[in-house]
C-alpha positions as CSV (number, residue, x, y, z in Angstrom):
1,X,-57.7,-29.0,-2.3
2,X,-56.8,-25.5,-4.2
3,X,-57.0,-23.9,-1.0
4,X,-54.2,-25.9,-0.1
5,X,-52.1,-25.7,-3.1
6,X,-52.2,-21.9,-3.0
7,X,-51.4,-22.0,0.5
8,X,-48.8,-24.0,-0.4
9,X,-47.7,-21.4,-3.0
10,X,-48.1,-18.5,-1.1
11,X,-45.8,-19.9,1.8
12,X,-43.0,-21.1,-0.5
13,X,-43.3,-17.7,-2.0
14,X,-42.4,-16.0,1.4
15,X,-39.7,-18.4,2.1
16,X,-37.9,-17.6,-1.4
17,X,-38.7,-14.1,-0.9
18,X,-37.3,-14.0,2.7
19,X,-34.1,-15.6,1.7
20,X,-33.5,-13.6,-1.0
21,X,-33.8,-10.4,1.6
22,X,-31.4,-12.3,3.5
23,X,-29.1,-12.9,0.8
24,X,-28.9,-9.5,0.1
25,X,-28.5,-8.1,3.3
26,X,-26.0,-10.8,3.8
27,X,-24.2,-9.1,0.7
28,X,-24.7,-5.6,1.6
29,X,-23.1,-6.2,4.9
30,X,-20.1,-8.0,3.2
31,X,-19.3,-5.1,1.2
32,X,-19.8,-2.7,4.3
33,X,-17.3,-4.9,5.9
34,X,-15.0,-4.9,3.3
35,X,-15.1,-1.3,2.6
36,X,-14.8,-0.8,6.5
37,X,-11.6,-2.9,6.4
38,X,-10.3,-0.5,3.8
39,X,-11.1,2.6,6.2
40,X,-9.8,0.9,9.6
41,X,-6.2,0.0,7.1
42,X,-6.4,3.7,5.9
43,X,-7.0,5.4,8.9
44,X,-4.5,3.4,10.8
45,X,-2.0,5.5,10.0
46,X,0.3,3.1,9.3
47,X,0.4,3.5,5.5
48,X,1.1,5.7,2.4
49,X,-0.9,5.6,-0.8
50,X,1.0,5.8,-3.9
51,X,2.6,9.2,-4.0
52,X,2.3,11.4,-0.9
53,X,-0.3,10.6,1.8
54,X,0.0,9.1,5.4
55,X,-2.8,8.8,7.9
56,X,-6.4,9.7,8.2
57,X,-7.5,9.1,4.6
58,X,-9.8,12.7,5.1
59,X,-6.7,14.3,5.1
60,X,-5.5,12.6,2.4
61,X,-2.8,14.0,0.2
62,X,-3.0,17.4,2.6
63,X,1.0,17.5,2.9
64,X,1.5,17.3,-0.9
65,X,4.2,19.9,0.1
66,X,6.0,17.2,2.1
67,X,6.4,14.6,-0.2
68,X,6.2,10.9,1.0
69,X,9.8,10.8,0.7
70,X,11.6,12.1,4.3
71,X,14.3,14.2,3.2
72,X,12.9,16.0,0.0
73,X,13.3,19.4,0.2
74,X,11.1,21.3,-2.5
75,X,9.8,24.9,-2.0
76,X,6.4,25.5,-3.1
77,X,4.9,28.6,-3.8
78,X,1.7,30.1,-2.0
79,X,-0.1,30.1,-5.6
80,X,1.0,26.1,-5.8
81,X,0.0,25.4,-2.6
82,X,-3.4,26.7,-2.4
83,X,-4.1,24.9,-5.8
84,X,-2.9,21.9,-4.1
85,X,-5.5,22.3,-1.2
86,X,-8.4,23.0,-3.9
87,X,-7.3,19.5,-5.7
88,X,-7.1,18.2,-1.9
89,X,-10.4,19.6,-0.8
90,X,-12.3,18.2,-3.9
91,X,-10.5,14.7,-3.8
92,X,-11.7,14.4,-0.2
93,X,-15.3,15.7,-1.6
94,X,-15.2,13.5,-3.9
95,X,-13.9,10.4,-2.2
96,X,-15.7,11.3,0.8
97,X,-19.2,10.9,-1.8
98,X,-18.3,7.7,-3.0
99,X,-17.9,6.3,0.7
100,X,-21.2,6.6,1.3
101,X,-22.7,5.3,-1.8
102,X,-24.1,2.2,-0.5
103,X,-25.0,1.0,-4.3
104,X,-21.7,0.0,-5.0
105,X,-19.9,-3.5,-5.1
106,X,-16.6,-3.6,-3.6
107,X,-14.8,-4.1,-7.1
108,X,-16.8,-1.0,-8.3
109,X,-15.7,0.9,-4.8
110,X,-12.4,0.1,-5.4
111,X,-12.1,0.8,-9.1
112,X,-13.9,4.2,-9.0
113,X,-11.3,5.2,-5.8
114,X,-8.4,4.3,-7.8
115,X,-9.7,6.4,-10.6
116,X,-9.8,9.4,-8.0
117,X,-6.4,8.6,-6.6
118,X,-4.6,9.0,-10.4
119,X,-6.5,11.5,-11.5
120,X,-5.3,13.6,-7.9
121,X,-2.1,12.5,-8.6
122,X,-1.9,13.7,-11.9
123,X,-3.3,17.1,-11.3
124,X,-1.0,17.4,-8.3
125,X,2.0,16.5,-10.4
126,X,1.2,18.5,-13.2
127,X,2.0,21.6,-10.4
128,X,5.1,21.2,-10.5
129,X,7.9,22.9,-12.2
130,X,10.7,21.5,-14.3
131,X,13.0,22.4,-11.8
132,X,10.9,20.9,-8.9
133,X,10.4,17.7,-10.6
134,X,14.0,17.6,-11.4
135,X,14.4,18.1,-8.0
136,X,12.3,15.3,-6.7
137,X,14.0,13.0,-9.2
138,X,17.6,14.0,-7.9
139,X,16.5,13.1,-4.1
140,X,14.8,9.8,-5.7
141,X,18.2,8.7,-7.2
142,X,20.1,9.5,-4.0
143,X,17.4,7.6,-1.8
144,X,18.1,4.4,-4.3
145,X,21.9,4.8,-3.7
146,X,22.1,5.5,-0.1
147,X,19.9,2.0,0.2
148,X,22.2,-0.1,-2.0
149,X,25.1,1.6,0.1
150,X,23.2,0.2,3.3
151,X,22.6,-3.4,1.3
152,X,26.8,-3.3,1.0
153,X,27.0,-2.6,4.2
154,X,24.8,-5.3,5.8
155,X,26.4,-8.0,3.2
156,X,29.9,-7.5,4.2
157,X,29.3,-7.5,7.5
158,X,27.1,-11.2,6.9
159,X,30.2,-12.0,5.4
160,X,32.4,-11.7,8.3
161,X,30.2,-12.6,11.3
162,X,28.3,-15.3,9.3
163,X,31.5,-16.5,7.4
164,X,29.7,-16.5,3.9
165,X,31.4,-18.1,0.7
166,X,31.8,-16.2,-2.1
167,X,28.9,-18.0,-3.9
168,X,26.7,-17.2,-0.7
169,X,27.9,-13.5,-0.8
170,X,27.2,-13.7,-4.5
171,X,23.5,-15.3,-4.2
172,X,22.1,-12.7,-1.4
173,X,23.6,-9.9,-3.3
174,X,21.5,-11.0,-6.7
175,X,18.4,-11.4,-3.9
176,X,18.8,-8.2,-2.7
177,X,19.3,-6.2,-6.3
178,X,15.6,-8.3,-7.3
179,X,13.8,-7.6,-3.9
180,X,15.0,-3.2,-4.3
181,X,13.9,-3.5,-7.9
182,X,10.2,-5.7,-6.7
183,X,9.9,-2.6,-3.8
184,X,10.3,0.0,-6.4
185,X,7.6,-1.4,-8.3
186,X,5.6,-2.1,-5.6
187,X,5.7,1.7,-4.7
188,X,5.3,2.6,-8.0
189,X,2.1,0.4,-8.6
190,X,-1.1,2.9,-9.5
191,X,-3.5,0.5,-9.0
192,X,-3.4,-0.9,-5.7
193,X,-5.0,0.8,-2.6
194,X,-2.6,2.1,0.5
195,X,-3.8,-1.4,2.2
196,X,-3.1,-3.5,-0.6
197,X,-0.1,-2.1,-1.1
198,X,1.5,-2.8,2.3
199,X,0.2,-6.4,2.0
200,X,2.7,-7.2,-1.1
201,X,5.4,-5.3,0.9
202,X,4.8,-7.0,3.7
203,X,5.1,-10.6,1.7
204,X,7.8,-9.3,-0.6
205,X,10.1,-8.7,3.0
206,X,8.8,-12.3,4.1
207,X,9.4,-14.1,0.9
208,X,13.2,-12.1,0.4
209,X,13.8,-13.3,3.9
210,X,13.0,-16.9,3.5
211,X,15.1,-16.6,0.0
212,X,18.2,-15.7,2.3
213,X,17.7,-18.5,4.7
214,X,17.6,-20.6,2.0
215,X,21.1,-19.8,1.1
216,X,22.7,-20.2,4.7
217,X,23.5,-22.7,6.7
218,X,21.8,-24.0,9.9
219,X,24.6,-22.4,12.1
220,X,24.6,-19.3,10.3
221,X,21.0,-19.1,10.3
222,X,21.1,-18.7,13.9
223,X,24.2,-16.7,13.8
224,X,21.9,-14.0,11.3
225,X,18.6,-14.5,13.3
226,X,20.8,-13.5,16.2
227,X,22.3,-10.4,14.7
228,X,18.5,-9.2,13.9
229,X,17.9,-9.5,17.6
230,X,20.8,-7.3,18.5
231,X,20.0,-4.8,15.6
232,X,16.0,-4.8,17.3
233,X,17.2,-4.1,20.5
234,X,19.9,-1.5,19.4
235,X,17.1,0.5,17.9
């Protein structure tokens, strides 16, 4: 009887050990899969991080001198470029080491990666002179003003093509302004990884579209969608 009982206990321990091992492997696999997802999006070349990076994360911030906004023309001295390269190299080494650390949970990985990004951004911005910062601020303001002009032009076209009422036009204008402010807030949010920002911006754009649809009549919605189709074909 004792032998049977001992054998039963041994089998039970073996089952529990196997279950724990399977759970651990599944957890590790899940973490690896999520990290791979981050890597896939990061390397997709379709998005940017919170400041000046596009494309392969192993080349993150390598193009700092061109800024993330097209049209920014800021001159950097050779000394600044060399200092930027040093910061980039340090970031790449640390982020690569972080990626290879399989003992981190996904939450820990994201937290430490965000910390690296913020540190890199602060160091890079710390290299800028007051004149360079003023130039970047001027360019950003110019882009925001151009965006408002484009919004106004689109609204005027909608007024004509869709025969909007004054109330409809006022409501859409308000939604455009809210969208612009939320978009700017998302772009400046350093607590989101690049892929998270892209998803948030995508969701924001979809919500904006639905909000405008809610203001229009069925006939206006049909005409509005036709406008979008013509615009897409014209690109």
